[in-house]
N, C-alpha and C positions, 0 to 999 in steps of 0.2 A: 453603472446606472441602476438604481433600485427600481424594481417593478413588482407587480403582483398579478397573480392569475388564480382563478378559481378552478380547482380540480376536485371532482367528486364531492362537491359541496363544501370543500375546505379552501380557505384563502391561503395560498402559498406565496410567500415573498421570496424573490430571488434577485440576485445581483447579476446583471448582464454585462459581460465583458466582450467587446468586439476587438479582434486583433488582426492586423493585416497579414501576419505570418501564419495564422491558423488555416488549416485546410478542411477541418471537420468541426461539427458542433459537438459539444461535450457538456455533460452535467456532472457536477460534483456536489455531493452532500457532505458537509463537514459535520464532525461529531457534535457540534453545538446545535445542529439542526439547520444551519444556514445553507441555502441552496445557491450555487453559482452556475450560471450558464455561460459557456464560452462559445463564441462563434466567429467565423471569418468576418471581416469588416463589411464585405459586400452582401451578407445575408440579410434578407428582409425580415421585418418583425413578424409578419404572418408565417413565414417559414420557421422561425424560432418558436412561435407559439404552437405550431403543428408538431414540432419536434418534442416540445415539453408534454403536450397531450399524449403523444405516442409512448412516452416514458412515464406517464402519470402513476401507474401502479407501482413501478419501481421506486419512484420518488417518495411516494407516501409510505411504502414499506420501509425504506431506509430511514426516513425521518422518525417514524414510529419506533423502529428498532433502536436507534440511538437514544431516544427518550426513555424507552423501557429499560435498556441495559445500563443506563447511567454512565456510559463511556465518556460523554462530555464532561461529567463531573470528575471522573478519574483521569482525564486528560490523556488517555491512552493514545488516541490517534489525532488529537487536536493539534492545531498548528501552535506549538509552544514557542515561546519567545527565544530570541537568540541567547539571552541570558540563561534560560533553562537548558538550552542545547549545550552551552559552554560548561555549565555546572555538571551535566550528565555525560558528556562526551567521553571522558577518560574512564568513567565507571563502565560505560558500554564497551569501550575498547578492551578493558581488562576482562570483562565477562566473556566477550566474543572470542578473544584470543585464547582464553582458558578452554572454552568449549570446542573451539576449532582444533586446538592441539589434541584434545581428548578424542574427537572423532577422526582426526587424521592419523592416529595410531593405526586405525583399521584401514583407512583408504590409502594413506601414504602418497598423497598428491603434492607436487611442488607448487607453491604460490609465491608471488613476489612480495606483495604487501597487503595491508589491511587499511581501509579508509573508513572512517566513521563520519556520516553526513546527516543531514536533516531533510532527506528527500520527502516530497509531498505524496507521492503515489507508489513508492516501492519500499519493500523491506530490505531488499538486497539485490546485488547484481555482481556479475563476474566479467571482467574484460578479457579480450583475447590475449592480452599481454600477461595474464595471470594475476591480476590485482582483484582482490575481493572487497566489495563495498557493502556496507551495512548501515541501516538506519539506526540512529542512537535510541529511538523509541523502543527498540527490541528489549531493553532492560525492563520495560513495563509489561511485557508479555508473560504469560505462563511459560515456564521453562521448556515444556515440550514443544510449544510453537516456535520459540526462539531457536531451539536445537534443530527443528526441522528446517528453518530458514538457513541456518548455518550449513547443514548437510546438503541442502538443495544447491547452494552456491558452490560448495566444495566439489560436488559432483559435476558441475559445469566445467571444472578444470580438465576433466577427462572427456566429457561429452558436451560440446558447446551448442546444445540444442535441447529440444524436449522429445527426443525420439524414445522408442521402446527401450533401447540400451540405457539411456539416461535414467528413465524411471526404474529400471531394474537395479541400477546402482543405488538410487535413493531408497528403494524398498528393502535393501539389505539391512538398513538401519531403521527405517520407518515403513514397515509393511502396511500401516494404516495411513499412509500419506494423503490419500484422497479425503479422508475424514478431517485431517488437520487442515487441508486446503479449504474445505467447506467452512470450518470454524474461522479461519483467517478472513475469508471473504465475508463472513457474517459480522466482522468487527466494524 
């Protein structure tokens, strides 16, 4: 359902999605500037509007950042079509496998398999079974960011958490990991 709200003198259009399985409200700003608000089915419209107003500064900052950066034009984080995913999936697998092998010379961790997907909110993940999952859009990232994501997931094979030991493993390759994380969050 398409709606509009005025935030800080600006008219912000958003798409409201109510879902019976949702437990929390959530706001997503897509790289093309579209705002999507997801909420549990039982949530009142007034509660949703209060939630949007509470996040107003963040919403405006994200929309402005996407417009300034031109990310929407580069399709870096946009929801690309299934066709574009299929065209880039094997290129991504090749690049990720090559870089994974490179970094694993140092770490020497065992992993079962590599999966390339088109996740909406994650760059990568690691399963307890030892499978590494990566977003195909990593091929559009600067190499240092893609390498960081690969090392991050590789280190989860040893430390399946975000403890100090985990970050010590990551910092052996990326001592500036905090800066890279900030850059990734800024996309």
